[in-house]
C-alpha positions in Angstrom: 134.5 119.2 183.0 138.3 119.6 182.8 138.2 117.5 179.8 135.4 119.2 177.8 137.0 122.8 178.9 140.5 121.7 177.5 138.6 120.5 174.4 136.9 124.0 173.9 140.2 125.7 174.5 142.0 123.9 171.7 139.0 124.0 169.4 139.1 127.8 169.9 142.5 127.9 169.2 142.2 125.7 166.1 139.4 128.0 164.8 141.6 131.0 164.8 144.3 129.4 163.1 141.9 128.1 160.5 141.0 131.5 159.4 143.6 131.6 156.3 142.6 129.9 153.0 145.5 129.4 150.5 144.3 130.6 146.8 143.3 133.7 145.3 140.3 135.5 146.2 138.0 135.8 143.5 137.6 139.3 141.8 135.3 139.7 139.0 137.1 140.4 135.9 136.9 143.7 134.2 135.4 143.9 130.7 136.7 147.5 129.6 139.1 146.2 127.2 136.1 144.3 125.4 132.9 146.4 126.2 132.5 148.9 123.7 133.1 152.8 125.1 130.0 154.3 123.1 128.0 151.8 122.0 126.2 152.9 118.6 122.9 151.3 118.8 122.2 152.8 122.4 119.0 155.1 121.5 116.6 154.8 124.7 116.1 153.7 128.0 114.0 150.5 128.7 110.4 150.8 129.1 109.1 150.1 132.5 105.5 149.6 130.7 107.0 146.5 129.1 106.1 143.1 130.7 109.6 141.9 132.5 109.5 138.4 132.9 106.9 136.6 130.5 108.2 138.9 127.6 106.1 137.2 125.1 103.1 139.2 126.3 104.1 142.2 124.3 102.8 140.4 120.9 99.1 140.5 122.7 98.6 136.8 121.2 96.7 134.8 123.5 97.4 131.7 121.3 101.2 132.2 121.7 100.7 132.7 125.8 99.1 129.4 125.8 101.7 127.7 123.9 104.5 129.4 126.0 102.6 127.9 129.2 102.7 124.4 127.7 106.3 124.2 126.8 107.5 125.7 130.2 105.6 122.7 131.8 105.9 120.0 129.7 109.4 120.6 127.7 111.9 117.6 128.4 115.0 119.7 128.0 113.5 122.2 130.4 112.9 119.1 133.0 116.5 118.0 132.3 117.6 121.9 133.6 115.7 121.4 136.6 116.9 118.2 137.8 120.7 119.3 137.1 119.9 122.5 139.5 118.7 120.2 142.1 121.9 117.8 141.3 124.3 120.7 141.9 122.7 122.0 144.8 122.8 118.5 146.3 126.4 118.6 145.5 126.8 122.2 147.2 125.3 120.7 150.5 127.4 118.0 150.3 130.7 120.0 150.2 129.2 122.4 153.1 128.7 119.3 155.3 132.7 118.9 155.4 132.7 122.1 157.5 131.3 120.1 160.7 132.7 116.8 162.8 131.5 113.4 161.3 129.7 111.8 164.3 128.3 108.3 164.4 126.9 106.0 166.9 128.0 102.2 166.6 126.3 100.5 168.8 127.8 96.5 169.0 127.4 93.3 170.8 130.2 90.5 170.4 130.2 87.0 172.3 133.3 85.2 172.2 134.9 82.1 173.5 138.7 82.1 174.3 140.6 79.3 174.1 142.4 77.1 177.0 145.5 76.3 175.4 147.4 79.5 174.7 150.7 79.8 173.3 152.9 81.1 176.5 156.5 81.1 177.6 155.2 81.0 181.3 153.8 77.3 182.5 150.1 79.0 183.3 147.1 77.6 182.0 144.4 80.2 181.6 141.0 78.5 181.0 139.0 79.1 178.3 136.1 81.5 178.7 132.9 82.9 177.2 132.8 86.7 177.1 130.1 89.0 176.1 130.8 92.8 175.2 128.2 95.4 175.0 129.5 98.5 173.6 127.8 101.8 172.8 130.2 104.4 171.1 130.0 108.0 169.7 132.8 107.9 166.7 134.0 111.4 165.9 136.1 112.3 162.6 137.0 115.6 161.9 139.6 117.7 159.4 140.5 121.0 160.8 140.3 123.1 157.7 143.8 124.9 158.0 144.4 126.0 154.8 140.8 126.8 153.6 140.5 123.6 151.4 137.3 123.1 152.4 136.3 126.3 152.2 137.5 126.5 148.6 135.9 123.4 147.9 132.3 125.0 149.0 133.1 128.1 147.2 133.6 126.2 144.1 130.5 123.8 144.2 128.4 126.8 145.5 129.5 128.8 142.4 128.6 125.6 140.1 125.2 125.5 141.6 124.5 129.2 140.7 126.0 128.1 137.1 123.0 125.6 137.0 120.8 127.7 137.8 122.1 130.4 135.2 122.0 127.3 132.6 118.5 126.8 133.7 117.3 130.0 132.8 119.3 129.9 129.5 117.3 126.6 128.5 114.3 128.7 129.7 114.7 131.8 127.4 116.2 129.5 124.5 112.8 127.5 124.7 110.6 130.2 124.9 112.1 132.2 122.5 112.0 128.9 120.1 108.7 128.7 120.7 107.8 132.1 119.7 109.9 132.2 116.7 108.1 128.8 115.4 104.5 130.1 116.4 105.0 133.4 114.5 106.7 131.1 111.0 103.7 129.1 111.4 101.6 132.1 111.2 103.4 133.7 108.2 103.1 130.3 106.7 99.3 130.5 106.8 99.5 133.8 105.3 101.4 132.3 102.3 99.1 129.0 102.2 95.9 131.8 101.9 97.9 133.9 99.3 98.7 130.9 97.2 95.2 129.4 97.5 93.7 132.6 96.4 96.2 132.4 93.4 95.5 128.9 92.5 91.5 129.7 92.6 92.4 132.8 90.1 94.3 130.9 88.0 92.1 128.1 87.5 89.3 130.4 86.7 91.5 131.9 84.4 92.1 128.7 82.7 88.7 128.0 82.2 87.9 131.1 80.8 90.7 130.9 78.0 89.7 127.5 77.2 86.6 128.5 76.0 88.1 131.5 74.2 90.4 129.2 72.7 87.5 126.9 71.9 85.9 129.8 69.7 89.0 130.6 68.1 89.7 134.0 69.9 92.9 133.0 70.9 95.5 130.4 70.4 96.5 127.5 72.5 99.7 129.1 73.7 97.5 131.4 75.9 95.7 128.4 77.3 99.2 126.4 77.7 100.8 129.1 79.7 97.9 129.6 81.9 98.2 126.0 82.8 101.5 126.1 83.3 101.2 128.9 85.9 98.5 127.1 87.7 100.6 124.1 88.1 103.2 126.0 89.4 101.2 127.9 91.8 99.8 124.4 93.1 103.3 123.3 93.4 104.2 126.3 95.8 101.2 125.4 97.6 102.3 122.1 98.3 105.6 122.9 99.3 104.5 125.9 101.6 102.0 123.2 103.2 104.9 120.9 103.6 106.8 123.8 105.4 103.9 124.6 107.7 103.3 121.0 108.9 107.2 120.6 109.6 107.3 123.9 111.9 104.1 123.0 113.7 105.8 119.7 114.5 108.8 121.3 115.8 106.5 123.7 117.8 104.8 120.1 119.1 107.9 119.2 120.1 109.1 122.4 121.9 106.0 121.9 123.8 106.6 118.4 125.0 103.7 116.9 122.8 103.9 114.0 120.1 103.8 115.4 116.8 100.2 115.8 115.4 98.6 115.6 119.0 97.5 118.9 119.0 96.8 121.5 116.4 96.1 125.3 116.3 93.5 126.9 113.5 95.1 128.5 110.8 94.9 132.4 110.9 95.5 134.0 107.5 95.2 137.4 108.9 98.4 139.3 108.1 100.8 139.6 111.2 102.4 142.8 112.0 105.6 142.6 114.4 105.4 144.5 117.8 107.5 147.7 118.5 110.4 146.5 120.8 112.2 148.9 123.1 115.7 149.3 122.1 117.1 150.9 125.3 120.6 149.1 125.2 123.0 150.1 128.3 125.8 147.5 128.4 124.7 146.8 131.9 121.4 144.7 130.3 123.6 142.5 129.1 125.0 141.5 132.2 121.7 139.4 133.1 122.2 136.9 130.4 121.8 133.5 131.5 124.7 132.5 129.3 126.9 135.5 130.6 125.9 134.4 134.1 126.5 130.7 133.9 130.2 131.6 132.3 131.1 133.9 135.3 129.9 131.4 137.9 132.0 128.8 136.3 135.1 131.2 136.4 134.4 131.4 139.8 134.6 128.0 140.6 137.5 127.4 138.5 139.3 130.4 140.8 138.2 128.5 143.6 139.8 125.3 142.7 143.1 126.8 142.8 142.9 126.8 146.7 141.9 123.4 146.7 144.9 122.4 144.7 147.4 124.6 146.8 145.9 123.5 149.9 147.5 120.0 149.2 151.2 121.6 150.0 150.3 122.0 153.4 149.7 119.5 156.2 146.5 118.3 156.9 145.1 117.8 160.5 142.5 115.0 161.3 141.0 114.8 164.9 139.4 111.4 166.2 137.8 110.6 169.0 135.2 108.2 170.8 133.2 108.2 173.9 130.6 106.0 174.9 129.8 102.8 177.3 131.5 99.4 177.2 130.9 96.7 179.5 130.7 92.5 179.8 127.0 92.7 181.4 124.2 94.6 179.7 122.9 95.7 183.1 125.9 97.9 184.1 126.3 99.0 180.5 125.4 102.6 181.1 126.8 102.9 184.5 129.4 105.6 185.3 132.5 103.0 185.6 131.5 101.6 182.0 132.0 105.0 180.5 135.0 105.0 177.9 136.5 107.7 175.9 139.8 108.5 173.7 140.9 111.5 171.3 143.5 111.2 168.9 144.5 114.3 166.5 147.0 113.6 163.7 148.8 115.4 161.2 149.7 114.4 157.5 152.6 116.2 156.2 153.4 115.7 152.2 157.1 115.0 151.9 157.1 113.5 148.1 154.8 112.7 144.8 157.1 113.1 142.3 155.5 116.7 141.3 151.8 115.8 141.7 150.8 118.5 143.5 152.2 121.1 141.4 150.7 119.7 138.4 147.2 119.7 140.0 147.9 123.6 140.9 149.0 124.3 136.8 145.9 122.2 135.8 143.5 124.4 138.1 145.4 127.6 137.1 145.3 126.6 133.3 141.4 125.3 133.5 140.9 129.3 135.2 142.4 131.0 132.1 140.5 128.7 129.7 137.4 129.9 132.0 138.1 133.4 131.5 138.6 133.3 128.0 135.3 131.3 127.7 133.7 134.4 129.7 135.0 137.2 127.6 134.1 135.1 124.3 130.6 134.9 125.7 130.5 138.5 126.7 131.9 139.7 122.8 129.4 137.3 121.2 126.7 139.0 123.4 127.3 142.2 122.1 127.5 141.0 118.6 123.9 139.1 118.9 122.6 142.5 120.4 123.9 144.3 117.2 122.7 141.5 114.5 119.5 141.8 116.1 118.9 145.5 116.0 120.6 145.6 112.7 118.0 143.3 111.2 115.3 145.6 112.8 116.3 148.9 111.3 117.2 147.5 108.1 114.1 145.2 107.9 111.9 148.0 108.5 113.4 150.0 105.8 113.3 147.1 103.4 109.7 146.9 104.3 108.9 150.4 103.3 110.8 150.1 100.0 108.8 146.2 99.3 105.1 148.1 100.5 106.1 150.5 97.4 106.7 147.6 95.1 103.7 145.8 96.0 101.6 148.8 95.4 103.2 149.3 92.0 103.1 145.5 91.0 99.4 145.4 91.7 98.9 148.5 89.4 100.8 146.8 86.9 99.0 143.7 87.1 96.1 145.8 86.9 96.9 147.8 83.7 98.2 144.6 81.7 95.3 142.9 82.2 93.1 145.5 81.0 95.7 146.0 77.7 95.3 142.1 77.2 91.5 142.6 77.1 92.1 145.3 74.4 94.2 143.1 72.5 97.5 145.3 73.0 99.7 142.7 74.8 100.1 139.1 75.1 98.8 136.5 77.3 102.2 136.0 78.5 102.5 139.6 79.4 99.8 139.3 81.6 101.6 136.3 83.4 104.6 138.1 84.0 102.6 140.8 85.6 100.4 138.7 87.7 103.7 136.2 88.9 105.8 139.6 89.9 102.4 140.7 92.0 102.6 137.5 93.5 106.3 137.2 94.2 106.0 140.7 96.2 103.0 139.6 98.1 104.9 136.3 99.4 108.2 138.5 100.1 106.1 141.1 102.4 104.4 138.2 104.2 108.1 136.5 104.8 109.5 140.0 106.0 107.2 140.2 108.4 108.1 136.8 109.8 111.8 138.0 109.8 111.0 141.0 111.3 109.3 139.0 114.2 112.3 136.7 114.3 114.8 139.9 114.9 112.7 141.1 117.5 112.6 137.7 119.3 116.4 137.5 118.8 116.7 141.1 120.4 114.7 140.0 123.3 116.7 136.7 123.6 120.2 138.4 123.1 119.4 141.1 126.3 118.6 138.1 128.4 114.7 138.5 128.9 113.0 141.1 130.1 114.5 144.8 130.5 115.1 145.0 134.1 119.0 145.0 135.0 119.8 142.5 137.5 121.1 138.9 137.8 118.7 136.1 137.3 116.9 134.5 140.0 
């Protein structure tokens, strides 16, 4: 009992000594020098009615909801990110284990025969013998964390585990955004295909009518040739758009973790209308971006590594001990006379290593500065991406208004030119020009709707997903 009390007192003293940790304590960097004082795009507060987690539900499209569910379940890049989270968490638990003593039970049995001819200066013969040794020892090994090396190591590994979670959230956000972008691109291409198919049908019928008129001699062959040229051009555009749709759908299948061609969604030529996305943008929203969270956690890990490197300048105290039973007779192995114990603290003083420790500290400090610059660059990139997405939404909306007017005018022009052609006032070439302009305006309007969808999704991605302020889970 005296030995135990002495060891307990020594442990308390050692615990008091271990209260210090070398290296700088982590402080989150200030962004006042890179955050805009008055962000000009801040127009409203976030709307709580918008879904915060499954943000794609604002588009009210059950097909998109199903694709997002498939992607989150089967996407292989997401599985890789999950495995990395598990790996980082295990590394943090390994680092935490160094806070505690390492205790092992090492039972052993040894039987040996000694020699009867030992070399000895005294003329005394020791007969040979057979000796059996039974041992049941508990071995203790512990490094006292005098200078916080273990604590800083745990800080670093814990921050890296949190960074891996943020990386997973970033992969998840990128995945769901890519699924939505590709899905709406498929829908836009469906509308374009429907427009081109209708154009091919109308031009094919026009060629038939013009061919009959040419045969009776009311028009020249030039009109028929022009109509056939426009028909072939429309067929070419239809084939190219169908190819784009197939490639985009294959990309969507890959995002959902499926082989290309393994599943299909029915074409939907109905015009798609972009949803209204809230634009309340306090800069604190950007703190939830997974890439910013990951960069900040990596910065904390690099800061802790400085303490790990500096701790190598100081002595290391290790405590080793053993207690158990040792006997030559198994029947007496656990008797009181067979008990043995030993304890032996040791101190290691660093004297000379040719500047290696100082260089390791410099390396850790340089790595911290690198991580700090990367963190600030990530924040700046976040503001740029949000600003770009908002600009796309604002100006695409204005562009859509102007394009709607142009489309209405082109349709009216095509009607008037067709009437004048029937009256013989204009040539068939002017009719083809008017029809071509109307087709181009229809396709441009559809493509612009797709761009507006993409801009809305990129804005949501730039803001880190939902609309609540807080760190990723």
